[in-house]
Backbone as ProteinMPNN parsed JSONL, in Angstrom:
{"seq_chain_A": "MELRESFGETVRSIRRDKGLPQGAIGANQGYVSEVENGLKSPTLQKIAEIASNLGLHPLTLLTVAFEKMGAETAEEILADVASEIETLKRLRSPGAPK", "coords_chain_A": {"N_chain_A": [[-7.607, 8.047, -12.005], [-6.087, 9.168, -9.066], [-3.202, 8.181, -7.125], [-3.479, 8.698, -4.362], [-6.28, 8.73, -4.037], [-6.919, 6.146, -4.904], [-5.518, 4.608, -3.019], [-6.918, 5.316, -0.693], [-9.516, 4.327, -1.305], [-8.889, 1.636, -1.439], [-8.081, 1.06, 1.206], [-10.508, 1.612, 2.553], [-12.233, -0.302, 1.372], [-11.033, -2.791, 2.093], [-11.075, -2.552, 4.89], [-13.852, -2.437, 5.382], [-14.603, -4.942, 4.301], [-13.463, -6.554, 6.204], [-14.994, -5.958, 8.329], [-14.413, -3.865, 10.095], [-14.414, -0.913, 12.152], [-13.58, 2.534, 11.398], [-12.002, 3.6, 13.457], [-10.627, 1.405, 14.365], [-8.451, 0.992, 12.793], [-6.754, 3.088, 12.916], [-5.375, 5.615, 15.03], [-6.863, 7.9, 15.062], [-10.029, 8.504, 14.128], [-11.033, 10.5, 12.441], [-8.818, 11.155, 10.862], [-8.413, 8.733, 9.498], [-10.769, 8.69, 8.023], [-10.295, 10.891, 6.326], [-8.102, 9.899, 4.872], [-9.305, 7.663, 3.624], [-11.104, 8.977, 1.996], [-9.497, 10.16, 0.164], [-8.389, 12.597, 0.785], [-6.176, 13.008, 2.313], [-2.706, 12.195, 2.244], [-1.124, 9.494, 3.458], [1.773, 9.16, 5.589], [4.765, 7.135, 5.305], [5.062, 5.778, 7.727], [2.439, 5.881, 8.732], [1.129, 4.415, 6.74], [2.243, 1.906, 7.219], [1.243, 1.475, 9.803], [-1.565, 1.48, 9.39], [-1.77, -0.719, 7.641], [-0.797, -2.784, 9.307], [-2.773, -2.766, 11.288], [-4.85, -3.665, 9.765], [-4.061, -6.196, 9.396], [-2.252, -6.79, 7.403], [0.545, -6.727, 5.079], [2.359, -3.753, 4.399], [3.054, -3.479, 1.671], [1.095, -4.939, 0.423], [-1.203, -3.341, 0.611], [-0.35, -1.16, -0.96], [0.145, -2.442, -3.416], [-2.42, -3.372, -4.135], [-3.693, -0.9, -4.332], [-2.28, 0.281, -6.484], [-2.964, -1.582, -8.458], [-5.701, -1.121, -8.6], [-5.697, 1.292, -9.878], [-5.409, 0.546, -12.461], [-3.314, 0.176, -14.365], [-1.645, -2.106, -14.293], [-1.87, -5.615, -13.408], [-2.007, -7.081, -10.104], [-0.305, -9.272, -10.046], [1.457, -8.722, -12.154], [2.624, -6.365, -11.215], [3.907, -7.31, -8.88], [5.688, -9.135, -10.013], [7.352, -7.393, -11.425], [8.445, -5.99, -9.251], [9.818, -8.071, -7.912], [11.746, -8.699, -9.854], [13.133, -6.253, -9.991], [14.193, -6.154, -7.389], [15.935, -8.34, -7.461], [17.767, -7.373, -9.341], [18.819, -5.201, -7.896], [20.045, -6.61, -5.809], [22.083, -7.929, -7.203], [23.616, -5.737, -7.927], [24.629, -4.995, -5.492], [26.208, -7.107, -4.755], [29.431, -8.566, -3.942], [32.138, -7.6, -5.974], [30.602, -6.743, -8.028], [30.08, -4.443, -10.647], [30.042, -0.925, -10.056]], "CA_chain_A": [[-7.646, 8.089, -10.553], [-4.79, 9.418, -8.452], [-2.773, 7.186, -6.137], [-4.064, 9.021, -3.057], [-7.673, 8.283, -4.065], [-6.906, 4.691, -5.014], [-5.106, 4.069, -1.723], [-8.043, 5.499, 0.225], [-10.567, 3.367, -1.651], [-8.382, 0.309, -1.076], [-8.175, 0.941, 2.669], [-11.93, 1.535, 2.911], [-12.782, -1.577, 0.926], [-10.504, -3.881, 2.925], [-11.587, -2.344, 6.251], [-15.264, -2.848, 5.397], [-14.651, -6.389, 4.096], [-13.081, -7.185, 7.476], [-15.975, -5.56, 9.335], [-13.764, -3.021, 11.096], [-14.71, 0.515, 12.119], [-12.407, 3.356, 11.08], [-11.172, 3.745, 14.648], [-9.845, 0.185, 14.618], [-7.245, 0.919, 11.955], [-5.929, 4.268, 13.144], [-5.62, 6.246, 16.329], [-7.79, 9.01, 14.899], [-11.042, 8.154, 13.142], [-11.122, 11.587, 11.468], [-7.689, 11.016, 9.929], [-8.699, 7.568, 8.651], [-11.805, 9.128, 7.091], [-9.655, 11.73, 5.312], [-7.31, 9.007, 4.013], [-10.23, 6.873, 2.81], [-11.756, 9.86, 1.018], [-8.489, 10.707, -0.736], [-8.074, 13.975, 1.156], [-4.856, 13.002, 2.954], [-1.726, 11.191, 1.819], [-0.449, 9.046, 4.675], [3.22, 8.963, 5.591], [5.148, 5.714, 5.304], [4.76, 5.238, 9.056], [0.983, 5.697, 8.821], [0.779, 3.287, 5.867], [2.625, 0.696, 7.958], [0.307, 1.332, 10.927], [-2.868, 1.083, 8.846], [-1.633, -2.098, 7.142], [-0.694, -3.671, 10.465], [-4.096, -2.85, 11.925], [-5.702, -4.465, 8.868], [-3.499, -7.547, 9.338], [-1.626, -6.932, 6.085], [1.849, -6.115, 4.832], [2.152, -2.476, 3.699], [3.137, -3.641, 0.213], [-0.189, -5.452, -0.048], [-2.065, -2.174, 0.407], [0.139, -0.393, -2.11], [-0.051, -3.232, -4.638], [-3.844, -3.332, -4.482], [-3.992, 0.472, -4.748], [-1.761, 0.455, -7.846], [-3.786, -2.405, -9.348], [-6.99, -0.43, -8.745], [-5.493, 2.385, -10.827], [-5.658, -0.052, -13.749], [-2.198, 0.026, -15.305], [-1.137, -3.482, -14.266], [-2.458, -6.493, -12.4], [-1.153, -7.292, -8.932], [0.715, -10.246, -10.412], [2.457, -8.021, -12.969], [3.331, -5.446, -10.318], [4.795, -8.08, -8.005], [6.762, -9.686, -10.841], [8.281, -6.282, -11.65], [9.139, -5.73, -7.982], [10.77, -9.167, -7.683], [12.835, -8.52, -10.807], [13.918, -5.089, -9.565], [14.93, -6.538, -6.177], [17.049, -9.183, -7.896], [18.748, -6.475, -9.961], [19.476, -4.471, -6.806], [20.925, -7.564, -5.103], [23.277, -8.129, -8.039], [24.413, -4.503, -7.851], [25.265, -4.944, -4.17], [27.065, -8.262, -4.491], [30.87, -8.291, -4.07], [32.696, -7.711, -7.313], [29.694, -6.188, -9.032], [30.445, -3.072, -11.053], [29.215, 0.091, -9.377]], "C_chain_A": [[-6.227, 8.292, -10.029], [-4.478, 8.348, -7.416], [-3.414, 7.446, -4.781], [-5.508, 8.525, -2.979], [-7.758, 6.76, -4.09], [-6.527, 4.039, -3.692], [-6.259, 4.176, -0.725], [-9.171, 4.517, -0.027], [-10.16, 1.946, -1.27], [-8.512, 0.084, 0.419], [-9.633, 0.772, 3.086], [-12.521, 0.17, 2.571], [-12.325, -2.733, 1.811], [-11.044, -3.767, 4.345], [-13.03, -2.82, 6.349], [-15.405, -4.354, 5.215], [-14.337, -7.143, 5.39], [-14.02, -6.797, 8.615], [-15.414, -4.679, 10.439], [-14.244, -1.572, 11.003], [-13.435, 1.299, 11.831], [-11.462, 3.478, 12.269], [-10.295, 2.546, 14.936], [-8.552, 0.149, 13.812], [-6.338, 2.13, 12.1], [-6.305, 4.908, 14.46], [-6.703, 7.319, 16.234], [-8.763, 8.692, 13.774], [-11.163, 9.226, 12.069], [-10.022, 11.503, 10.421], [-7.943, 9.855, 8.97], [-9.756, 7.94, 7.612], [-11.202, 9.981, 5.978], [-8.8, 10.909, 4.354], [-8.245, 8.247, 3.068], [-10.917, 7.708, 1.727], [-10.768, 10.551, 0.092], [-8.102, 12.138, -0.431], [-6.692, 14.108, 1.785], [-4.001, 11.915, 2.339], [-0.973, 10.744, 3.066], [1.062, 8.938, 4.497], [3.511, 7.472, 5.534], [4.817, 5.063, 6.638], [3.27, 4.969, 9.217], [0.517, 4.554, 7.919], [1.083, 1.98, 6.581], [1.655, 0.435, 9.104], [-1.061, 0.852, 10.444], [-2.82, -0.366, 8.372], [-1.592, -3.081, 8.298], [-2.052, -3.854, 11.134], [-5.116, -3.588, 11.064], [-5.208, -5.907, 8.756], [-2.808, -7.837, 8.018], [-0.214, -6.355, 6.084], [1.592, -4.794, 4.108], [2.215, -2.597, 2.174], [1.844, -4.205, -0.377], [-1.131, -4.287, -0.329], [-1.645, -1.392, -0.834], [-0.081, -1.141, -3.422], [-1.506, -3.185, -5.079], [-4.238, -1.935, -4.961], [-3.502, 0.724, -6.175], [-2.575, -0.371, -8.846], [-5.118, -1.713, -9.621], [-6.891, 0.729, -9.744], [-5.526, 1.874, -12.267], [-4.504, -0.266, -14.698], [-1.728, -1.418, -15.417], [-1.925, -4.295, -13.243], [-1.493, -6.61, -11.223], [-0.017, -8.248, -9.27], [1.831, -9.601, -11.231], [3.289, -7.069, -12.108], [4.342, -6.21, -9.475], [5.938, -8.734, -8.78], [7.805, -8.615, -11.135], [9.104, -6.009, -10.399], [10.186, -6.811, -7.729], [11.982, -9.034, -8.606], [13.734, -7.353, -10.397], [14.744, -5.392, -8.32], [16.127, -7.404, -6.544], [18.149, -8.339, -8.539], [19.516, -5.712, -8.893], [20.427, -5.368, -6.021], [22.216, -7.785, -5.88], [24.183, -6.91, -7.984], [25.189, -4.414, -6.531], [26.249, -6.071, -3.929], [28.538, -7.912, -4.705], [31.327, -8.501, -5.516], [31.799, -7.167, -8.397], [30.154, -4.786, -9.393], [29.498, -2.075, -10.404], [28.917, 1.256, -10.281]], "O_chain_A": [[-5.284, 7.656, -10.502], [-5.379, 7.691, -6.895], [-3.849, 6.506, -4.116], [-5.913, 7.96, -1.963], [-8.57, 6.163, -3.383], [-7.129, 3.045, -3.285], [-6.539, 3.226, 0.006], [-9.723, 3.939, 0.909], [-10.992, 1.152, -0.83], [-8.997, -0.961, 0.854], [-9.956, -0.111, 3.88], [-13.222, -0.435, 3.382], [-13.137, -3.557, 2.23], [-11.43, -4.772, 4.943], [-13.392, -3.525, 7.291], [-16.222, -4.985, 5.885], [-14.872, -8.223, 5.64], [-13.853, -7.262, 9.743], [-15.875, -4.731, 11.579], [-14.458, -1.058, 9.905], [-12.332, 0.78, 12.003], [-10.243, 3.461, 12.094], [-9.318, 2.657, 15.677], [-7.655, -0.638, 14.114], [-5.276, 2.194, 11.48], [-7.427, 4.754, 14.942], [-7.381, 7.608, 17.22], [-8.374, 8.619, 12.609], [-11.376, 8.902, 10.901], [-10.258, 11.748, 9.239], [-7.714, 9.98, 7.767], [-9.649, 7.548, 6.45], [-11.557, 9.815, 4.811], [-8.772, 11.188, 3.155], [-8.007, 8.193, 1.861], [-11.267, 7.191, 0.666], [-11.15, 11.43, -0.68], [-7.547, 12.827, -1.287], [-6.107, 15.191, 1.789], [-4.495, 10.853, 1.96], [-0.254, 11.542, 3.669], [1.559, 8.664, 3.404], [2.612, 6.646, 5.696], [4.344, 3.927, 6.678], [2.88, 3.944, 9.777], [-0.388, 3.804, 8.287], [0.276, 1.051, 6.553], [1.285, -0.713, 9.349], [-1.642, -0.069, 11.018], [-3.723, -1.149, 8.666], [-2.279, -4.102, 8.27], [-2.429, -4.967, 11.5], [-6.125, -4.079, 11.57], [-5.843, -6.74, 8.108], [-2.775, -8.98, 7.561], [0.165, -5.596, 6.976], [0.687, -4.725, 3.277], [1.499, -1.887, 1.468], [1.54, -3.97, -1.547], [-1.779, -4.242, -1.375], [-2.48, -1.011, -1.654], [-0.452, -0.535, -4.428], [-1.795, -2.983, -6.258], [-5.03, -1.802, -5.894], [-4.22, 1.313, -6.983], [-2.845, 0.088, -9.955], [-5.605, -1.723, -10.752], [-7.881, 1.1, -10.375], [-5.655, 2.668, -13.199], [-4.703, -0.849, -15.764], [-1.444, -1.898, -16.515], [-2.557, -3.746, -12.34], [-0.313, -6.279, -11.336], [1.113, -8.049, -8.825], [3.008, -9.898, -11.028], [4.508, -6.984, -12.259], [5.5, -5.805, -9.368], [7.043, -8.869, -8.253], [9.005, -8.889, -11.099], [10.318, -5.819, -10.477], [11.321, -6.5, -7.369], [13.117, -9.237, -8.175], [14.959, -7.46, -10.453], [15.881, -4.933, -8.209], [17.215, -7.222, -5.998], [19.333, -8.575, -8.3], [20.738, -5.59, -8.977], [21.501, -4.926, -5.614], [23.302, -7.826, -5.303], [25.406, -7.051, -7.993], [26.27, -3.829, -6.473], [27.046, -6.004, -2.994], [28.865, -7.07, -5.542], [30.938, -9.464, -6.176], [32.187, -7.13, -9.565], [30.573, -4.026, -8.52], [28.31, -2.345, -10.227], [28.236, 2.196, -9.872]]}, "name": "protein", "num_of_chains": 1, "seq": "MELRESFGETVRSIRRDKGLPQGAIGANQGYVSEVENGLKSPTLQKIAEIASNLGLHPLTLLTVAFEKMGAETAEEILADVASEIETLKRLRSPGAPK"}
């Protein structure tokens, strides 16, 4: 499964679980339908908008979408992200080699 398809299925599943119509999570119901069906790849701004309208952080949507693709669990994904953020912080700290 491609990320675009996984993201769309994730959005659809969460939207339905929350009992929301497509129009409630995006300004254009047709666009939301295309995203949910894996026909469109939303921009970062649209991902943030959809997540906000679902009451979620954008990283939650992406994490669930990546988990749905089957490579790693959400817990493994988030542990990797936390580790990578710590590495980036160390690279930015004063006196760190560049």
